[in-house]
C-alpha positions as CSV (number, residue, x, y, z in Angstrom):
1,M,-74.4,-58.7,-132.6
2,K,-72.7,-58.6,-129.2
3,S,-75.3,-56.2,-127.8
4,L,-78.2,-58.3,-129.2
5,L,-76.6,-61.4,-127.6
6,F,-76.2,-59.6,-124.3
7,V,-79.9,-58.6,-124.3
8,A,-81.0,-62.1,-125.2
9,L,-78.9,-63.6,-122.4
10,N,-80.3,-61.0,-120.0
11,L,-83.9,-61.9,-120.9
12,F,-83.0,-65.6,-120.5
13,S,-81.5,-64.9,-117.1
14,M,-84.5,-63.0,-116.0
15,Q,-86.8,-65.9,-116.9
16,I,-84.7,-68.2,-114.7
17,F,-83.9,-66.0,-111.8
18,S,-86.9,-63.8,-111.4
19,V,-90.5,-64.8,-110.6
20,S,-93.4,-62.8,-111.7
21,N,-96.4,-62.1,-109.3
22,S,-98.7,-64.0,-111.5
23,I,-96.5,-67.1,-111.8
24,M,-95.9,-67.2,-108.0
25,L,-99.6,-66.8,-107.3
26,E,-100.5,-69.5,-109.8
27,K,-98.1,-72.0,-108.2
28,I,-99.6,-71.3,-104.8
29,R,-103.2,-71.5,-106.0
30,N,-102.5,-74.9,-107.6
31,E,-101.3,-76.3,-104.3
32,L,-104.0,-74.8,-102.0
33,P,-106.4,-77.7,-102.4
34,N,-103.7,-80.1,-101.3
35,L,-102.8,-78.3,-98.0
36,K,-104.2,-79.5,-94.7
37,D,-104.9,-77.3,-91.7
38,S,-103.2,-77.9,-88.3
39,P,-103.3,-75.7,-85.2
40,T,-99.6,-75.8,-84.7
41,G,-98.3,-77.1,-88.1
42,A,-95.2,-75.9,-89.8
43,I,-92.3,-77.5,-91.8
44,D,-88.9,-77.7,-90.3
45,A,-85.4,-77.2,-91.9
46,D,-85.4,-80.8,-93.1
47,G,-88.8,-80.6,-94.8
48,N,-90.7,-82.5,-92.1
49,Y,-93.9,-81.4,-90.5
50,T,-93.9,-80.5,-86.8
51,K,-95.2,-83.4,-84.7
52,D,-99.0,-82.9,-84.6
53,T,-102.0,-85.1,-85.1
54,I,-102.3,-83.7,-88.7
55,Q,-99.6,-83.1,-91.2
56,G,-100.7,-79.6,-92.0
57,L,-100.0,-75.9,-91.6
58,N,-101.3,-73.1,-89.4
59,C,-101.2,-69.4,-90.5
60,A,-97.5,-68.9,-89.6
61,G,-96.5,-72.3,-91.0
62,F,-98.4,-71.4,-94.3
63,A,-96.4,-68.1,-94.6
64,K,-93.2,-70.0,-94.0
65,W,-94.1,-72.6,-96.6
66,I,-94.4,-69.7,-99.2
67,V,-91.1,-68.0,-98.2
68,D,-89.4,-71.4,-98.2
69,G,-90.3,-71.5,-101.9
70,F,-87.6,-68.9,-102.5
71,Y,-85.2,-70.3,-99.8
72,E,-85.1,-73.9,-100.9
73,P,-83.7,-73.3,-104.5
74,L,-80.8,-71.4,-102.8
75,A,-80.1,-74.3,-100.4
76,K,-80.3,-77.3,-102.7
77,S,-76.7,-78.4,-102.2
78,E,-76.9,-77.9,-98.4
79,E,-77.9,-80.3,-95.7
80,T,-80.9,-78.3,-94.6
81,K,-83.3,-77.1,-97.3
82,Y,-85.7,-74.8,-95.5
83,I,-85.6,-72.0,-92.8
84,S,-85.2,-73.6,-89.4
85,L,-88.1,-73.3,-86.9
86,K,-85.6,-72.1,-84.3
87,A,-84.6,-69.2,-86.6
88,A,-88.2,-68.4,-87.4
89,R,-89.3,-68.3,-83.8
90,K,-86.3,-66.3,-82.5
91,K,-87.4,-63.6,-80.1
92,H,-85.9,-60.1,-80.4
93,E,-86.9,-58.8,-77.0
94,G,-84.5,-55.8,-77.1
95,E,-86.0,-54.5,-80.4
96,R,-89.7,-54.5,-79.7
97,G,-92.0,-54.5,-76.8
98,N,-91.6,-53.0,-73.3
99,A,-90.8,-54.0,-69.8
100,Q,-94.5,-54.6,-69.0
101,M,-94.8,-57.1,-71.8
102,L,-91.7,-59.0,-70.9
103,V,-93.4,-60.9,-68.1
104,Y,-95.7,-62.4,-70.8
105,E,-93.0,-63.5,-73.2
106,Q,-93.1,-67.1,-72.1
107,S,-96.8,-67.5,-71.2
108,R,-98.4,-65.6,-74.1
109,D,-95.6,-64.9,-76.7
110,P,-97.3,-61.5,-77.6
111,Y,-94.9,-60.7,-80.4
112,F,-94.9,-64.1,-82.0
113,G,-96.3,-63.0,-85.4
114,L,-94.0,-59.9,-85.5
115,D,-90.9,-61.9,-84.8
116,W,-91.9,-64.7,-87.2
117,T,-92.6,-62.5,-90.2
118,R,-89.5,-60.4,-89.7
119,N,-87.4,-63.6,-89.1
120,L,-88.6,-65.2,-92.3
121,A,-87.5,-62.1,-94.3
122,L,-84.3,-62.0,-92.4
123,E,-83.3,-65.6,-93.0
124,L,-84.2,-65.4,-96.7
125,E,-82.1,-62.2,-97.2
126,K,-79.2,-63.8,-95.4
127,K,-79.4,-66.8,-97.7
128,R,-79.4,-64.4,-100.7
129,G,-76.1,-63.1,-99.5
130,N,-77.3,-59.9,-98.0
131,Q,-76.7,-58.5,-94.5
132,P,-80.1,-57.5,-93.2
133,S,-81.2,-56.4,-89.8
134,Y,-84.3,-57.6,-87.9
135,K,-86.3,-54.6,-89.2
136,S,-84.7,-54.3,-92.7
137,N,-87.8,-55.4,-94.6
138,D,-90.4,-53.5,-92.7
139,V,-92.9,-51.5,-94.8
140,I,-92.6,-48.0,-93.2
141,D,-92.9,-45.7,-96.2
142,S,-96.6,-45.6,-96.9
143,T,-98.3,-42.2,-97.5
144,V,-101.7,-43.7,-97.0
145,S,-101.3,-43.9,-93.3
146,K,-98.6,-43.2,-90.7
147,Y,-96.6,-46.3,-89.8
148,I,-96.7,-47.2,-86.1
149,A,-93.6,-48.9,-84.9
150,N,-94.1,-52.7,-84.3
151,C,-97.8,-52.4,-85.1
152,G,-97.9,-51.3,-88.7
153,Y,-101.1,-49.8,-90.2
154,P,-104.8,-49.9,-89.4
155,I,-106.2,-53.0,-91.0
156,S,-109.1,-50.9,-92.4
157,L,-106.5,-49.2,-94.6
158,I,-104.3,-52.1,-95.4
159,E,-105.6,-52.7,-99.0
160,N,-104.9,-49.1,-99.9
161,V,-101.4,-49.4,-98.3
162,L,-100.7,-52.5,-100.3
163,L,-101.9,-51.0,-103.6
164,E,-99.6,-48.1,-103.1
165,Q,-96.7,-50.5,-102.2
166,A,-97.3,-52.5,-105.3
167,E,-96.9,-49.4,-107.4
168,K,-93.8,-48.2,-105.5
169,H,-92.2,-51.6,-105.2
170,P,-93.1,-53.9,-108.1
171,N,-92.0,-57.5,-107.9
172,F,-92.4,-57.8,-104.2
173,F,-94.9,-59.7,-102.0
174,F,-95.8,-59.1,-98.4
175,I,-96.2,-61.1,-95.2
176,A,-98.2,-59.6,-92.4
177,S,-98.7,-59.9,-88.7
178,I,-102.1,-58.9,-87.5
179,N,-102.1,-57.5,-84.0
180,G,-104.7,-56.3,-81.5
181,F,-106.3,-57.0,-78.2
182,Y,-106.5,-60.8,-77.6
183,G,-107.1,-63.3,-74.9
184,K,-107.5,-63.1,-71.1
185,P,-106.1,-61.0,-69.7
186,R,-106.5,-58.8,-72.8
187,L,-103.1,-58.1,-74.2
188,W,-102.0,-56.4,-77.4
189,Q,-100.7,-59.4,-79.3
190,H,-99.5,-60.4,-82.8
191,Y,-101.7,-63.4,-83.2
192,H,-102.4,-64.0,-86.9
193,V,-100.2,-64.1,-90.0
194,A,-101.3,-63.5,-93.6
195,V,-99.6,-63.2,-97.1
196,F,-100.4,-60.6,-99.7
197,I,-99.4,-60.9,-103.3
198,P,-100.0,-58.0,-105.8
199,Y,-101.0,-59.0,-109.3
200,E,-102.7,-57.5,-112.4
201,V,-105.9,-58.4,-114.2
202,D,-106.6,-56.6,-117.5
203,G,-104.3,-53.7,-116.4
204,T,-106.0,-53.4,-113.0
205,Q,-103.9,-53.9,-109.8
206,K,-105.3,-56.4,-107.3
207,I,-104.0,-57.9,-104.1
208,A,-104.4,-61.6,-103.4
209,V,-105.1,-62.4,-99.7
210,L,-103.7,-65.7,-98.6
211,E,-104.0,-67.0,-95.1
212,R,-104.0,-70.4,-93.4
213,N,-104.0,-72.6,-96.5
214,K,-106.6,-70.7,-98.5
215,E,-107.3,-67.6,-100.5
216,T,-109.7,-65.2,-98.8
217,S,-110.4,-61.5,-99.2
218,F,-110.0,-58.1,-97.5
219,S,-113.7,-58.1,-96.5
220,Y,-113.3,-61.5,-94.9
221,L,-110.1,-60.3,-93.1
222,L,-111.8,-57.1,-91.8
223,K,-114.9,-59.0,-90.6
224,R,-112.8,-61.3,-88.5
225,Y,-110.2,-58.8,-87.2
226,P,-111.9,-55.4,-86.7
227,N,-110.0,-52.6,-84.9
228,T,-106.7,-54.3,-85.4
229,F,-103.4,-53.3,-87.0
230,C,-101.4,-55.1,-89.7
231,H,-97.6,-55.0,-89.7
232,L,-96.1,-55.6,-93.2
233,V,-92.8,-57.1,-94.2
234,R,-91.7,-56.7,-97.9
235,I,-90.0,-59.6,-99.7
236,S,-88.5,-59.5,-103.2
237,M,-89.5,-62.1,-105.7
238,N,-86.0,-62.3,-107.2
239,G,-84.9,-65.9,-107.6
240,E,-86.4,-69.3,-108.4
241,F,-89.6,-70.2,-106.6
242,E,-90.5,-73.8,-106.0
243,L,-93.0,-74.9,-103.4
244,M,-92.5,-78.0,-101.3
245,K,-95.3,-80.5,-102.2
246,P,-97.7,-81.0,-99.3
């Protein structure tokens, strides 16, 4: 009887403290129609939108909104409920980039997406009681393509990389920083953020592509960002997941 009770309690605990890919994706899909787009929009530590003409989210703010879905249940009894924008924006100049790019840190912020995605994972893992480093959650173990430090993988191969990751690391989702030549003068920049969630349909593994308040596709992503790289950060879905209502 004790062993049966132990198993039953474990199953009950898993239902409370672990979120499946499909449940997480369903919750996000249900809220997508309610989200508004904003060029600089994000949600601060108190749950307020950044001061903009529209109370909405940009690509980075959208990714933070999803990660905050795991952060907020851990911070319910605290004064601040969500990852702070200061923490999400923190620059790690000594751990990425080079001396040539340092002159553009203020004017162009070329590593914004890389810092943002790594910082989201970093802050969530700290809230979970772990002791992560800036690069702890980087996806560097793919056999599909060689990982390039601070760049990731060619975007043309990213679907295959993610399918492999979903098999190797179930119950994880991924936030990505897309990087390539951008702007004038042309610099190699991390300039777009996306979220990838593996899920199954009739036993077939699929990857949901979520970016800037909507669900898109790999073909749409490749069409808009050809000849770029995609840096991935892996985040566990352990814990409760509750999205802030737009």
